[in-house]
C-alpha positions in Angstrom: -1.4 -7.3 -69.7 -3.5 -7.8 -66.5 -6.4 -5.4 -66.1 -7.4 -4.1 -62.7 -10.9 -3.5 -61.3 -10.0 0.1 -60.4 -12.3 2.5 -62.2 -9.4 4.8 -63.1 -7.2 1.9 -64.2 -4.5 2.7 -61.8 -2.6 0.0 -59.9 -3.4 0.0 -56.1 -0.4 1.4 -54.1 1.9 -1.2 -52.7 1.2 -1.9 -49.1 4.2 -3.5 -47.2 3.5 -6.2 -44.7 2.6 -4.9 -41.2 5.8 -6.3 -39.6 7.9 -4.6 -42.2 6.0 -1.4 -41.8 6.5 -1.4 -38.0 10.2 -2.2 -38.5 10.6 0.8 -40.8 8.8 3.1 -38.3 11.1 1.9 -35.5 14.1 2.7 -37.7 12.8 6.2 -38.4 11.9 6.9 -34.7 15.0 5.4 -33.1 17.7 6.5 -35.5 20.1 8.7 -33.6 23.6 9.3 -35.0 26.6 9.6 -32.7 26.8 13.3 -33.7 23.1 13.9 -32.8 23.6 12.1 -29.5 26.7 14.2 -28.8 24.9 17.5 -29.5 22.0 16.4 -27.3 24.3 15.6 -24.4 26.0 18.9 -24.8 22.7 20.6 -24.6 21.6 18.6 -21.6 24.9 19.2 -19.8 25.0 22.9 -20.5 26.2 24.6 -17.4 28.0 21.5 -16.2 24.7 19.8 -15.2 25.6 16.1 -14.9 23.4 13.2 -16.0 23.0 12.1 -12.4 21.7 15.6 -11.6 19.2 15.3 -14.4 18.2 11.9 -13.1 17.6 13.2 -9.6 15.5 16.1 -11.0 13.5 13.8 -13.1 12.7 11.5 -10.2 11.7 14.4 -8.0 9.5 15.9 -10.7 7.7 12.6 -11.2 7.4 11.6 -7.5 7.5 14.9 -5.6 9.6 15.4 -2.4 11.3 12.2 -1.3 13.1 11.0 1.8 16.9 10.7 1.2 16.7 6.9 1.7 14.0 6.4 -0.9 15.8 8.6 -3.3 18.9 6.5 -2.8 16.9 3.4 -3.6 15.5 4.9 -6.7 18.9 6.0 -7.9 20.4 2.6 -6.9 23.2 4.2 -5.0 24.1 4.4 -1.3 22.6 6.9 1.0 26.1 8.4 1.5 26.5 8.8 -2.3 23.1 10.4 -2.5 23.9 12.8 0.3 27.0 13.9 -1.7 25.0 14.3 -4.9 22.2 16.3 -3.2 24.8 18.4 -1.4 26.3 19.5 -4.7 22.9 20.1 -6.2 21.9 22.1 -3.2 25.0 24.3 -3.6 23.8 25.1 -7.1 20.3 25.9 -6.0 18.7 23.0 -7.8 17.2 21.2 -4.8 16.5 21.9 -1.2 16.3 19.7 1.9 13.8 20.0 4.8 12.7 17.8 7.7 9.5 15.9 7.5 6.5 17.4 9.4 5.5 14.0 10.9 9.0 12.8 11.7 11.8 15.4 12.1 14.4 12.7 11.6 13.3 12.2 8.0 15.1 14.5 5.5 13.0 15.3 2.4 14.5 16.4 -0.9 12.5 18.6 -3.3 13.4 20.6 -6.4 13.7 24.3 -6.3 12.2 26.7 -8.8 15.6 26.8 -10.5 15.7 23.0 -10.7 12.2 22.8 -12.2 13.2 25.5 -14.7 15.9 23.2 -16.1 13.2 21.0 -17.8 11.2 24.0 -18.8 14.2 25.4 -20.6 15.0 22.0 -22.2 11.4 21.7 -23.4 11.4 25.2 -24.9 14.7 24.4 -26.7 13.3 21.1 -28.1 10.1 22.8 -29.2 12.1 25.4 -31.1 14.2 22.7 -32.8 11.1 20.7 -33.8 9.3 23.9 -35.0 12.2 24.4 -37.4 11.8 20.9 -38.8 8.0 21.2 -39.0 8.4 24.4 -41.2 9.9 22.0 -43.9 6.8 19.8 -43.9 3.7 20.3 -46.0 0.2 20.8 -44.5 -0.7 17.3 -45.4 2.5 15.9 -43.9 1.9 17.9 -40.7 -1.7 16.6 -40.5 -0.6 13.0 -41.0 2.1 13.3 -38.4 -0.3 14.8 -35.8 -2.8 12.0 -36.5 -0.1 9.4 -36.0 1.2 10.9 -32.8 -2.3 11.2 -31.3 -2.9 7.5 -32.3 0.4 6.6 -30.5 -0.7 8.5 -27.4 -4.0 6.8 -27.3 -2.3 3.4 -27.7 0.1 4.3 -24.9 -2.9 5.2 -22.6 -4.6 1.9 -23.4 -1.5 0.0 -22.7 -1.0 1.7 -19.3 -4.7 1.1 -18.4 -4.3 -2.6 -19.3 -1.2 -2.8 -17.1 -3.0 -1.0 -14.3 -5.8 -3.6 -14.4 -3.2 -6.3 -14.1 -1.7 -4.5 -11.1 1.6 -3.8 -12.8 1.5 0.0 -12.7 -0.4 2.7 -11.0 -1.9 5.1 -13.5 -3.3 8.6 -13.2 -4.8 10.0 -16.4 -4.5 13.8 -16.6 -5.1 16.4 -19.3 -2.0 17.8 -21.1 -1.4 21.6 -21.0 -2.0 22.1 -24.7 -5.3 20.2 -25.0 -8.0 22.2 -26.6 -11.6 22.3 -25.4 -13.0 20.3 -28.2 -10.7 17.3 -27.8 -12.1 14.0 -26.8 -11.1 12.2 -23.7 -8.7 9.9 -25.5 -7.0 12.7 -27.4 -6.7 14.9 -24.3 -5.3 12.4 -21.7 -1.8 11.6 -20.8 -1.0 8.7 -18.4 1.5 9.0 -15.6 2.5 5.8 -14.0 4.7 4.2 -11.3 5.9 0.7 -11.0 7.3 -1.8 -13.5 6.4 0.3 -16.5 8.2 -0.1 -19.8 
């Protein structure tokens, strides 16, 4: 029998290799069964909102009002197709078009209050579902999860800053709505970026 140097005589816990640990984390974070995916799509498409409409609203939320031509480039479709998409969204009150102040020939597209509310409702629904899951975790598990998620956010910020220094992305670091007054800068910042971001 081999004795250990631990004062209590207990064997140290097994620690998997870093690569294996990362692989297991990726499995846990990216596992998405077809049934879960189907339910998510049904939730997103509630009210017959198509994925292309969600894409448009996401782009406009991230970049603000855009000229029709630039929106077409971002969506990787023709201006004619974009005009049709925006027309249908405008009929549903999700977006609105206006002429640019500097150049009246430029048609700008921006989300309406109803369009912005789509993501607010989706976020509220997601928070409700997550809260139901969190109720099943112990206090220690919740604390560990929060620590890990904050570490991931800090790592993401650092990665975006590194890319910004290399000129790969443009980064604006802003505080998140739920940050508390005592949080440090790293804990309370969320990067937003444009460019060739991964």
